[in-house]
NUBADREN-16204 format. One record per residue (C-alpha): residue number from 0; residue in three letters; x, y, z. Coordinates in steps of 0.1 Angstrom, whole numbers, plus 5000, padded with zeros to 4 digits. Last residue first. Layout:
NUM, ALA, X, Y, Z;
...
***
This chain:
119, LYS, 5115, 4847, 4877;
118, LYS, 5111, 4871, 4848;
117, ARG, 5132, 4853, 4823;
116, GLU, 5117, 4819, 4832;
115, TYR, 5082, 4832, 4827;
114, GLU, 5091, 4847, 4793;
113, LEU, 5104, 4814, 4782;
112, SER, 5071, 4797, 4791;
111, GLY, 5069, 4771, 4819;
110, PRO, 5045, 4791, 4840;
109, HIS, 5024, 4814, 4818;
108, VAL, 5030, 4851, 4811;
107, THR, 4996, 4866, 4799;
106, ALA, 4986, 4874, 4835;
105, PRO, 5016, 4897, 4837;
104, LEU, 5041, 4886, 4863;
103, HIS, 5038, 4902, 4897;
102, SER, 5060, 4887, 4923;
101, LYS, 5096, 4888, 4917;
100, LYS, 5100, 4917, 4892;
99, GLN, 5071, 4937, 4908;
98, TYR, 5086, 4933, 4942;
97, ASP, 5121, 4945, 4929;
96, ASP, 5106, 4975, 4912;
95, LEU, 5085, 4983, 4943;
94, LYS, 5115, 4981, 4966;
93, GLU, 5133, 5005, 4943;
92, GLU, 5103, 5029, 4944;
91, ALA, 5102, 5027, 4982;
90, ASP, 5140, 5035, 4984;
89, GLY, 5134, 5066, 4962;
88, GLU, 5105, 5077, 4984;
87, ASN, 5125, 5074, 5016;
86, ASP, 5138, 5048, 5040;
85, ALA, 5113, 5022, 5032;
84, THR, 5090, 5000, 5054;
83, ILE, 5075, 4970, 5037;
82, LEU, 5037, 4961, 5036;
81, VAL, 5027, 4931, 5016;
80, ASP, 4997, 4914, 5001;
79, VAL, 4972, 4940, 5014;
78, TRP, 4941, 4942, 5037;
77, PHE, 4940, 4978, 5047;
76, ALA, 4918, 4994, 5074;
75, THR, 4911, 5031, 5077;
74, THR, 4896, 5041, 5109;
73, GLY, 4879, 5072, 5124;
72, ALA, 4845, 5067, 5108;
71, LYS, 4850, 5040, 5082;
70, ILE, 4875, 5036, 5052;
69, ASP, 4879, 5002, 5040;
68, LEU, 4910, 4993, 5020;
67, PHE, 4919, 4968, 4994;
66, GLY, 4946, 4946, 4981;
65, ASP, 4978, 4948, 4960;
64, GLY, 5011, 4952, 4978;
63, VAL, 5024, 4982, 4997;
62, LEU, 5059, 4995, 4996;
61, TYR, 5062, 5021, 5024;
60, TRP, 5073, 5057, 5031;
59, SER, 5070, 5077, 5063;
58, THR, 5065, 5115, 5061;
57, LYS, 5070, 5136, 5092;
56, GLY, 5045, 5161, 5106;
55, GLY, 5036, 5139, 5136;
54, VAL, 5027, 5111, 5113;
53, GLN, 5022, 5116, 5076;
52, MET, 5019, 5085, 5056;
51, SER, 5032, 5076, 5021;
50, LEU, 5024, 5046, 5000;
49, VAL, 5045, 5035, 4971;
48, GLY, 5030, 5009, 4948;
47, ALA, 5011, 4977, 4945;
46, LYS, 4975, 4986, 4938;
45, VAL, 4949, 4992, 4965;
44, VAL, 4913, 4991, 4955;
43, GLY, 4888, 5010, 4976;
42, LEU, 4858, 5008, 5000;
41, MET, 4844, 5040, 5011;
40, PRO, 4833, 5060, 5041;
39, ALA, 4839, 5098, 5036;
38, HIS, 4871, 5111, 5049;
37, GLY, 4869, 5127, 5084;
36, ALA, 4907, 5124, 5091;
35, LEU, 4924, 5127, 5058;
34, VAL, 4929, 5101, 5030;
33, GLY, 4948, 5108, 4997;
32, PHE, 4945, 5093, 4963;
31, ARG, 4969, 5078, 4938;
30, GLY, 4962, 5066, 4903;
29, GLY, 4930, 5050, 4890;
28, ASP, 4942, 5014, 4899;
27, SER, 4951, 5026, 4934;
26, PRO, 4983, 5039, 4952;
25, VAL, 4974, 5054, 4985;
24, VAL, 4985, 5087, 5001;
23, ILE, 4980, 5089, 5038;
22, SER, 4972, 5117, 5061;
21, GLU, 4973, 5126, 5098;
20, CYS, 4982, 5092, 5112;
19, GLU, 4976, 5070, 5142;
18, GLY, 4988, 5034, 5146;
17, GLU, 4985, 4998, 5136;
16, PHE, 5010, 4979, 5114;
15, ALA, 5015, 4944, 5100;
14, PRO, 4987, 4923, 5115;
13, GLY, 4988, 4887, 5101;
12, GLU, 5009, 4867, 5077;
11, PRO, 4985, 4873, 5048;
10, THR, 4988, 4910, 5053;
9, THR, 4968, 4933, 5077;
8, PHE, 4974, 4972, 5079;
7, VAL, 4954, 4992, 5104;
6, ILE, 4952, 5030, 5105;
5, ARG, 4936, 5052, 5132;
4, PHE, 4928, 5088, 5125;
3, SER, 4944, 5122, 5129;
2, THR, 4932, 5158, 5126;
1, SER, 4904, 5154, 5151;
0, MET, 4871, 5174, 5145;
***
């Protein structure tokens, strides 16, 4: 069995990344979970967070937005709001904080309210 698999990220702007990786750790509504080559097929929810990917023994870090993924034989496809490259885990966390402040207001915060204006 191969130790790598194909990974594809699509955002509303179009294709964002396509390549091979050995493993990926995905933020989800139930926490984080890992995907390796040969993973069982599944559909899953992706929550905005820090995503890590192992390629050639090196870890790459990303900020990933909300969306979903589809794991099929040999390919994991993501449809997410955003995918932003980070220098390291700390940088990805900072990008996540900024993203959440700008993009993800709680559902109880309504446009025009004082809380909304503070978080814009």
